[in-house]
N, C-alpha and C positions, 0 to 999 in steps of 0.2 A: 521131858515138858509134861506138866501135870494138866488135865483136862477133863471135863465133865462127862463126854461120850467117848466110848473106844474107836476111834478112827485117827489115821494118820493124815495130815496134811502136807502136800508135796506140790513144787513146781512142775510145770510141762513147758516144753517149747511148741505144742500143737498149736495150732491155729483154733482158738475157740472163740465162739461169739454168742451174747445172750440177746443178738438182735438179727436173728435169722429173718423175721418179716421186715424188717427195716431194708435189708438186702434185695426182698421181693418189691418193695415200694421203691427202691432206687433204681431197679432195672425198668419198673413201670415207668418212672421219671424220665428217663433218657429214652425209651419209646415214645414220648411223647413230646420230643424235640426240645425238652427244657435247655440243653446246652446250646443248640442253637439259638435260642431264643435270648438266652442271657447274655451272650457274644454278642449278638446282633444289637441289643437295645441297652447295654448297660456299658458303663464307662471302664476301659481296663486300666488296672493298677498300674502307675508308670515305675514305682520302685516294687519295694516288697518281692523281689526277685521275679517281677513282670507276670504273676499270677493273671491269668484271665478272671473276667467276671464269674464266670461259672464255675471256676475253683473257689472262688468265695460264698457264692451263694448256694450250691450243692450241699456241702457239708452243713451249712446252717439249716436248711431245710430238713435234712436227716436229724439234725441234732433236736431242733423243735419238734418233730417226729417222734425222738425218742424220750421227751420229756425234758431237755435241757432247759435250764431258765435264764443262765447267764452266760457270756460270751467264753466265758473261761471253761465252760462244759462241752466246748468243741473238743477238749482233750480227749474226753470220753470215746468220740469217732475217731480222733488221730490215733489212738492207741488199741483201738480194734482191729488188729491186722488181719483177722478172717474178714471181717465186712468190706475193709479197704481192698483186699486182694478180690473178693468176688465182684466188686463195685469198679474195680481198676481204678482206684484213687492213689494216683503216686504220692502226691503230697497236699498237705493242708495246711492254711496259713495259721499261724499262731494267733491266738487272741488279741494280742498288740495289734498285730497286722490287719485282723477283721476290723477293729476300733479306728484306725487311721483310715482305711477305705471307707467306712461309714462316713468318717469326719469330711474327707477331702471330697467324696462325690454325694454329699447331701442330696441337694436340689436335683442333679442329673438321675442321680439315683432313683428318687423317687419316681421323677418322670418316667424313666425307663422301666420300671416296675408297674407302672400303671398300663405301659404298653403290653407288656408281658401278661398282665391280668386281662386284658381285652382280649387277646388272642386266644387263651383259655376259656374265656366266656363263651366264644362260638361253641366249643366242644358242649359247654354246659346247656345253652340254648336248644341244642340239637336235644337231648334228652329230656327237654319239658315242652317238646313241641306240641301245639295244640292247646296249651293251658294260657289263661290270662296272664299277662306278663305284670306281676306285681311288685312296685318298690316302696319298702320299707327304710326310713331314716330316721336315725337317733344318734343323738350325743352319748359318749360314756365318759366317765373322769377316771384319768390313771394319775394316782398320787405318786408323786416322784418328787424325793427330797434331794434335788439337785440344785445347785447354786443359782442356776439361771431360771429354774420352773417358777411360773408366776402362781400367785394364790388363787383360788378358786372361791365359788360360793360354797362350796363344799367345808371351808374353813382349814384346807389344805393346800400345799402347792403341789401343781402337778400340771398334766395336759389333758386337753378336752377334744379328742379328734371325732369328728361327725363321721357314720357310717352309715353307708347305702347297702342294705341287702336285697336281692331278688328272689324268687321263689325256691324255698328249699334251703335258703341262707348263704347263698353264694353273694360274696362282697362285692359288689360292683364297682365300688370307688370309697376312698377314705380321704378327708379332708382334715390333715392334723393341723389342731389348732393349740394355741398357749392355753393353760388352766384358768385365765382370766376371762376368755370368750364366752359370752353367754349361748346357752343352747340354742335359743332363739334367733341368733344373727345368722343373716346369708343363708337361710333354709332353701331359698328360692334358687339361689345361684349354686347352691350344692344339688339341688335336682335339677338342673339343668347340665350341670357337671356328669351327673350319672347318665342322663340321656345322650351325652355324647360318647360315652363309652358303648353304647348299642352299635352294632351293625346299621350302615346306611339304609334306612327304609323302616325300621323297628322302633317302636315307642311303647312307653307303658301304658297299659290298659288302666291300672289303678295307681293311687299312691296314700300310703298309711301313714301318719304322722302323729305323736302325742302333742301336748298342747303347746309346745314350740312351735309347732307348725301352724297354729291359730291365727293365719296372717291373710288380710284380704288380697295382698298380692299373689299370694300362693291359690287361693281360690281363683281370681280371675285369670292366672295362668292355664289352670287346670281346665277352666270353661272354655278358654281360647283354643287350647290344644285337644278338647274333647278327651280329657283322661279323668276318671272318676276319683273322687276323694274321699276316705273317711279320716276326719282329724278329731282329736280330743279336744273339746272346746273350753275355754275359760269362762267359768261361771261369773261374770261382771253383773254389775246391777240391771243393767237391760233384761241380760238372760235370767236373773234370778226373778224379776216381776213378772218375765212370762211364764214362769214355772208356776208360779204361786196364783196366776190368773186362771189357771188350767183348772177345769171343773172335775169332779170326781169320777164322771161317767167317761171320761176321756183318757182313763187309765187302763190297760189292760194287763192281765196276770202274765209274765215272764218266766218267772221261777218262783221257788216257794216264799222268798224274801224279796223279790223284786218284781215291780210293775214297770212299764213302759208306756212312753205316750210321746207326742212329737208336735212342733210347730214350725211356721216358716218363719225365718230370721234373715236379717240381715246385717252388715256392718257398716260402718260410715264410708268406708272406701270401696266395697265389693260391687261388681258390676251388675250382679245377679243376686236375688234370692235364693236361699239354701234350705234343706231340712235340718231342723235341729232335733235329733233323736234324744230322748231324755230317757234316763234309768233311774227310780227310785227306790232305794234300797233300806228296808227297816233294819235299825241299829238300835243299841242300849244308849241311849244319850249322854253326853259329858258335858261338864259347864265348862264354858269358856273363861280365860283369863280376863282380866281389865282390859288389857292392851289389844286382845283380840276382838274386842266388842266394837272397834271402828273398822272392821272389813266386814262386808256384805259376804263376802266368799266364805271366809272363815266362819262365819255366824251360821252359814247353811250347814256346816260341818258338826254343829252343836245341836240339830235338832234330831227328834226322835226317828226321822229317817235321811238319809244322805242321796245327794243327787249326783249322777255323773252324765256328761252330755257328748254327744258326737254329733258333728258338723259334715254334711254330706251332699252332694250334686248327685248321688244316685237315686233317681226316680222310679226304679223299676223294682228293687227289693223292698221288701217288708222291714218294719224296724227291727223285728226279731233278727232277720237275716243280717240286718248292717252290723249289730251289736255282736254276733257271732263272727262275720267277718273281721271287724275291727280287733277283737278280741285275740284273734289268731296271729296279732303281730307281737303278742308277748313271747309265744313260740318262736316266730321267725325271726324277729330281730332282737330281743332283749336276750333271749336263751342264747342265740347264736353269738350275740357279743360276749357272753359268758364263757361261751366256749372258746371264743378267739382269747379271751385275756386270762382265763385261768387254763383251759386245755393246752393252749400253744404259749402260754406264759407271755402274753404280751402285757401284763402289768408291771413287767420287769424290764425297763427300759436303762441301754447301756451308757447312755452319754449324756453330757449336760450340754450337749449341743442340739437345738431344735431340729434342725435340718437331720441331722444324723440320726436322732430318734424316729423322723418321719420315714426315712429310708427304711430303717429296722421293721419299723412298724408294718410298712408295705412288703417286707420278704415274709413277716408274720402271717400278714393277711394273703399272700400268695401259697404260704404252706399250708393254712386253712383251706383255701380253695382247692388246691390239688389232694387235699384229703377227701372233701366232698366228691371230687372226680373219681378218686382211687375206690372210694365205697361201693360205686356203680358196677364195680367188675367182682363185690366181694358177695358172698353167699347172703341170701335175704335175711338169715336170721342174724348177720353182722351188720348189716347195712344201717339199723336203728340205732347203732351204740356211738356214744362218744368216743372221743380220741383216747381217752384214759382207760376205756373198756377195750378198745381195740389194741392198745399197747400189751393189756394183760392176756389178751386172747390171740392175739396174731404177732406181733412185733415183738415181744420178748419169748419168743419159741429159741430155745439152746441148739447151735448146732456145730459142727467141726469141719472145717476146710481140709482137704486132702487134695494134693497134687500127684496124678499118676500119668506119667508120659506128658503127654501134652493136655491131657485132661485136667479141668480144676473142678472137684466134687463136693458138693455140700452134703453131709449127712445130719438127718435129724431124727427123732423118734420117729417110728412106723405110723403112728397114729396121726401125724401132721403131713405125711407124705401126700396124700390124694388131696387134701386142701390146697397145699403150697404149689402143686403140679396144676390145679386147676386154675388159681389165681395167675400164673404165668401164662398158662395157655390163652386165657383171655385178655392181658395184658398184651401179648402178642397180636392179637387179632385187632385190639383198639389201636395198635401202632400203626397198622396198616391203613387205617382210616383219614 
């Protein structure tokens, strides 16, 4: 055989795996009672050889952590005999069986996943004890060219899930919606839904939302429940006029190109007045089109400065502190959604059935949340990384499985031994809590 380099290619019957780190993750998940939770809260398949719920969910989570995008990628876990030997996975359903399970149990599956995520939430809350509990909600668009997918304002068919994150990015809840649902729809109901996921007696200290949450009902609810809010305000005519009425000496320097000021504002249906924090940013002006002249809000974008407004009921923090706090939602919410969609491949949905996709998205959410928990036992230098980097540095370590007498031995390069042993020890300690 002709080749470019002088080496031979031969087959072997040895049990080799490129996913040694995934086996460590799998051990950790079993120690976290994932099997017990899945079988207790999720429906069992009545067909497909009677697989338990755990036999469906566990391989899917391993697949998503490994970088799989489609249900067919479950085969990569199925054929990895070293990995399945280590984790004692005797049988894995086919992609077709997974698809049938998702479609048949969509609604009940989604409800069950919500219960499971709530159980793991208790562990996450222990890790942030003493911190203010902050909820960030955001809608995200997932393009999906399915026959049943609805067209969105993004000019493409797909879905519009509403995602709620708390401190550090843990997804507390998801409302999986049709693509034609407006991001502003039922934001208050979703906040209440997220509140129900918290243990009894706990509540959010703060809520942060983009302009879709600029609603009197949300402001009134937060005031009543004594929850602080920061919401990106819509720059309507009344807001615009208030900004233009402000005097030069009311503006303070915030950054090199930004100034900040504030005024008290109300909306038609708000019970109480609130602070309106205004950021004025110097820009290079552009000319609006003829159509844009009809909109006050758009006209504001074509001045030599541009305005951003934040509505808040927090009367203790300075305007500068409010701005910094609110801008953190970009990291906590928007970037974490990117991790969920791109890192765990939730941009790829397997079905034309809305309920099946909602179920699958909840599984992806659980995989993401378990990743956050797993990172807590990793070395400090690994905790800051996304799942793509963890795959490269940890999950994709090569290993060889050897059976000797009654022992199963995983052999890896000596440079990884100490790291893997340390993670296993911490995983065991975590399982005892």
